[in-house]
C-alpha positions, 0 to 999 in steps of 0.5 A: 173065460172072457176077456174082462173089460178093464180097468188098468188103475186101482186106487190110482196104482196100475196092476202091475204095481198092484202084483209087484207089491205084496198082497197085504201091501196093496191091501192097506193101499187100497183101504187108505185110498178108498177112505178118501171117497164120500160114502166110504165106510171105515171098517176094516173089510177082509179085502178091497174090490175094484169093478171093471170097466164093464162091470161084470168083472171084479178085481179082488185084493185080500190078504193071500188073494188077488186077481179077477172074479166075475162081480156076480160070484162075489158073495154076501154074507151078512146084512151090511154086504148086500146094503153095501152092494144096494149102495154101488148098484140102486143107491146111486140111481135115486141119488142122481135123480135128487141131485138133478132136481137140486138137491145135494143135502145129506139128510135126503140121500140119506133118506133116498138110499133108504128107499132104492136099497128097500126096492133093490131087496123087495126085486131080490126076494121076487125073483129068487128063483131067476137069480138063482138059475143065473149062480146068484145068491142075495140072501143075507148068508148069516140069515139064511143059516139061522133059518136053517136054509141052504142054497140047494133048497132054493133050487125046490119046485116049492119053498119049505115052512124055513124058506117062506120065514126067510121071505118073510123076514127078509121083506119085512126089512126092506119094509123098515127101509121103506119106512125110514127113507118114506119122509122123502116124499113129503121133503123131496123138491116139489118136482120130485115128489110124485116121482118118489111117493110112485116109487116108495109105494110100488116097493110097499105094493111087491112087498104086499105082494110078496105076501099074498102069494105066502111068501113063497117066491120059488112056486110063484113070482108076484108082481105089481098088476098092470091095474094096481100100476095105475091105481099108484100112478092116479093116487099119486096124482091125486094126491099131489093134487089135493096138496097143490089145491090145500097151498093155494087155499091157504094164501087165498085166504092169506091174501084175504087177511083170514088166516095169519101166516105161520112165525 
């Protein structure tokens, strides 16, 4: 087993301190420390996880266990768990982009999180076969159970009716996230609006691609083709120019006294 590139502290404690006390006490300490961080849920999870410096391993602390586990082996049980994963992987990227545009307000960060989580989800549903081959399953276990899909069914050459129904539901979930964050394409800093719109359109296009193959992403890996990507990019450029021209027209009309300013 390869040696992880380990951080030496877990929520301010050295690993020696963690293993020197009861696991329950260590878990309580980690929750207490993490609760001071921005964005940490105030719930009571079963375990606390601390990622290694290289991201490939997690130090998991639970009431009866503490030790290093390969990060890809940390399972997700419900949709909230999958979104929590997205909050650590995809969402920070969107927040960084917003920050580069000078945008740090909670409302627009939340809109960005929805778009980024939606993008992560459609990529999961696109790459079910690849992820399965690598030992990863990102479907919420609760949803799999409700549709009667088990992990062995993910090894099939083609998806069963139950599998396709599961993917359809997960794609609809991603679309709801896109819809929930779409306002960011109009309210982000002007320098970022085209990029936000392109990311949003790309995610929706991939969701449409999954639907176009009958939601059977075991038989076919759907993609957004080169020409479709070019079309989306061109559309964003045209839309941006239309909005800029309309804004200039309003400014010119005000300057000529033909349009009253809004109050």
